Residue frames relative to the residue before (quaternion, step in Angstrom):
aa qw qx qy qz dx dy dz
M 1.0000 0.0000 0.0000 0.0000 0.00 0.00 0.00
S 0.3271 -0.7842 0.4995 0.1690 3.55 -0.81 0.95
N 0.8844 0.0875 -0.0459 0.4561 3.53 -1.21 0.65
L 0.1551 0.8331 -0.5217 0.0988 3.60 0.97 0.75
K 0.6187 0.5391 -0.3579 0.4456 3.59 1.11 -0.51
K 0.7207 0.4429 -0.2417 0.4755 3.58 1.13 -0.61
E 0.7962 0.1656 -0.0884 0.5752 3.61 1.15 -0.39
S 0.5746 -0.5667 0.4447 0.3884 3.54 -1.20 0.44
K 0.6300 -0.5320 0.3960 0.4041 3.57 -1.21 0.39
M 0.6474 0.5065 -0.3319 0.4628 3.60 0.97 -0.77
Q 0.6374 0.5038 -0.3321 0.4791 3.59 1.01 -0.72
A 0.6106 0.5400 -0.3490 0.4625 3.60 1.07 -0.65
V 0.6207 0.5289 -0.3336 0.4730 3.60 1.04 -0.77
K 0.6662 0.5037 -0.2985 0.4618 3.58 0.86 -0.97
N 0.6814 0.4986 -0.2869 0.4526 3.56 0.87 -0.97
C 0.6354 0.5291 -0.3232 0.4603 3.58 1.01 -0.82
N 0.6566 0.5043 -0.3120 0.4660 3.59 0.87 -0.92
K 0.6860 0.4883 -0.2813 0.4602 3.58 0.86 -0.96
S 0.6713 0.5155 -0.3072 0.4350 3.60 0.93 -0.86
H 0.6891 0.4205 -0.2701 0.5248 3.58 1.25 -0.37
G 0.6447 -0.5649 0.3079 0.4128 3.58 1.23 0.42
G 0.4635 0.6973 -0.4352 0.3310 3.58 1.25 0.18
H 0.2317 -0.7679 0.5843 0.1233 3.54 -1.24 0.55
W 0.2582 0.8194 -0.4817 0.1727 3.54 1.32 0.29
F 0.7839 0.3327 -0.1568 0.5002 3.59 0.94 -0.87
S 0.3406 0.7455 -0.5115 0.2582 3.60 1.19 0.31
T 0.6453 -0.5384 0.3792 0.3872 3.55 -1.17 0.57
D 0.6667 0.5112 -0.3074 0.4468 3.59 0.90 -0.89
T 0.6577 0.5023 -0.3106 0.4676 3.59 0.95 -0.86
M 0.6684 0.5029 -0.2974 0.4604 3.56 0.89 -0.95
K 0.6574 0.5097 -0.3012 0.4661 3.57 1.00 -0.83
F 0.6371 0.5509 -0.3274 0.4282 3.59 0.93 -0.90
F 0.7616 0.3517 -0.1834 0.5125 3.59 0.92 -0.94
R 0.3350 -0.7388 0.5024 0.2993 3.58 1.32 -0.09
C 0.2320 0.8268 -0.4682 0.2084 3.51 1.08 0.91
R 0.1022 -0.7521 0.6488 0.0543 3.52 -1.15 0.79
L 0.2473 -0.7825 0.5622 0.1026 3.52 -1.14 0.77
P 0.4667 -0.6378 0.5243 0.3170 3.55 -1.20 0.51
K 0.5061 -0.6262 0.4871 0.3383 3.53 -1.29 0.04
T 0.7405 0.3819 -0.2153 0.5094 3.57 1.23 -0.16
V 0.2805 -0.6981 0.6335 0.1805 3.48 -1.35 0.46
I 0.2897 -0.7692 0.5508 0.1447 3.56 -0.92 0.96
A 0.8556 0.0349 -0.0497 0.5141 3.57 -0.98 0.90
E 0.6810 -0.5738 0.2584 0.3744 3.55 0.97 0.98
K 0.8322 0.1592 -0.1109 0.5195 3.65 1.13 -0.07
Y 0.6701 0.4813 -0.2949 0.4820 3.59 1.22 -0.21
F 0.0655 0.7759 -0.6266 0.0325 3.55 -1.15 0.66
I 0.3791 -0.7161 0.5460 0.2130 3.54 -1.26 0.42
T 0.1246 -0.7655 0.6275 0.0693 3.54 -1.02 0.88
S 0.1803 -0.7392 0.6244 0.1769 3.52 -1.28 0.24
E 0.0938 -0.7879 0.6085 0.0077 3.51 -1.08 0.87
Q 0.1172 -0.7739 0.6200 0.0554 3.52 -1.21 0.60
F 0.4617 -0.7148 0.4550 0.2623 3.58 -0.62 1.15
D 0.7507 -0.1835 0.1398 0.6191 3.57 0.93 -0.95
T 0.7217 -0.4615 0.2859 0.4295 3.58 -1.25 0.12
N 0.6627 0.4896 -0.3067 0.4765 3.60 1.22 -0.33
S 0.6338 0.5286 -0.3182 0.4666 3.59 1.27 -0.22
P 0.5381 -0.6116 0.4575 0.3566 3.57 -1.16 0.48
R 0.4594 -0.6167 0.5521 0.3222 3.55 -1.25 0.45
L 0.0614 -0.8056 0.5891 -0.0134 3.58 -0.73 1.12
F 0.3920 -0.7599 0.4957 0.1524 3.54 -1.22 0.58
T 0.1344 -0.7863 0.6028 0.0154 3.53 -1.10 0.87
I 0.3181 -0.7166 0.5834 0.2121 3.58 -1.07 0.73
R 0.0914 -0.7953 0.5993 0.0032 3.55 -0.94 1.00
S 0.1137 -0.7570 0.6318 0.1220 3.52 -1.33 0.25
I 0.2719 -0.7332 0.5955 0.1843 3.53 -1.28 0.41
E 0.2792 -0.6919 0.6359 0.1975 3.53 -1.17 0.70
W 0.3775 -0.7789 0.4573 0.2043 3.56 -0.32 1.29
E 0.6542 0.5344 -0.3237 0.4263 3.60 1.05 -0.67
T 0.7989 0.2843 -0.1289 0.5141 3.61 1.08 -0.66
G 0.4252 -0.7079 0.4566 0.3311 3.58 1.22 -0.41
K 0.4441 0.7156 -0.4361 0.3172 3.58 1.31 0.03
I 0.2407 -0.7468 0.6067 0.1277 3.55 -1.04 0.90
D 0.0877 -0.7950 0.5999 0.0171 3.57 -0.84 1.03
T 0.3905 -0.6646 0.5798 0.2639 3.54 -1.29 0.45
I 0.2147 -0.7458 0.6200 0.1155 3.55 -0.95 0.94
G 0.7638 0.1751 -0.1756 0.5960 3.57 -0.54 1.13
E 0.6937 -0.4476 0.3576 0.4365 3.55 -1.08 -0.77
F 0.5785 -0.5600 0.4679 0.3644 3.56 -1.22 0.55
Q 0.8496 0.0059 -0.0702 0.5227 3.58 -0.90 1.05
Q 0.1893 0.8334 -0.4921 0.1655 3.56 1.04 0.83
F 0.7917 0.3463 -0.1429 0.4825 3.59 1.06 -0.71
E 0.4353 -0.7117 0.4995 0.2335 3.53 -1.11 0.77
S 0.7946 0.1284 -0.0872 0.5870 3.59 1.22 -0.30
A 0.6083 -0.5430 0.4319 0.3856 3.54 -1.26 0.44
K 0.6261 0.5502 -0.3331 0.4408 3.58 1.03 -0.78
E 0.6425 0.5103 -0.3149 0.4771 3.59 1.00 -0.84
A 0.6514 0.5109 -0.3084 0.4685 3.60 0.99 -0.84
E 0.6460 0.5184 -0.3141 0.4640 3.59 0.96 -0.86
K 0.6491 0.5142 -0.3159 0.4631 3.58 0.94 -0.87
W 0.6501 0.5065 -0.3098 0.4742 3.60 0.94 -0.90
L 0.6653 0.5076 -0.3067 0.4535 3.58 0.92 -0.90
Q 0.6256 0.5279 -0.3437 0.4602 3.60 0.95 -0.77
N 0.6479 0.5033 -0.3044 0.4841 3.60 0.99 -0.84
Y 0.6353 0.5336 -0.3141 0.4615 3.58 0.98 -0.90
L 0.6836 0.4815 -0.2875 0.4671 3.60 0.87 -0.94
Y 0.6361 0.5378 -0.3225 0.4496 3.56 1.03 -0.77
N 0.7583 0.3990 -0.1929 0.4782 3.58 1.02 -0.85
N 0.7303 0.3891 -0.2408 0.5072 3.61 1.22 -0.07
């Protein structure tokens, strides 16, 4: 991860994706998925997002990872797999422990 002392880890994720030509964090993409981001990155490459299909749908949570060499964002598990951030964090801790 580059320049962690100068930027937050989440900002480093955004910058890495953008510097490799990615649009994952563009305003239009984030708005389309009604996506929200945490302020922290877990274990140097994992983070949790929340998405909401529409205003009548529940906000659900997804675990993501970044490949620092390519800026690629991947989904770990299933898209919108979790009903809460806490549930996603618990699953991720178990995943990290077993992998």
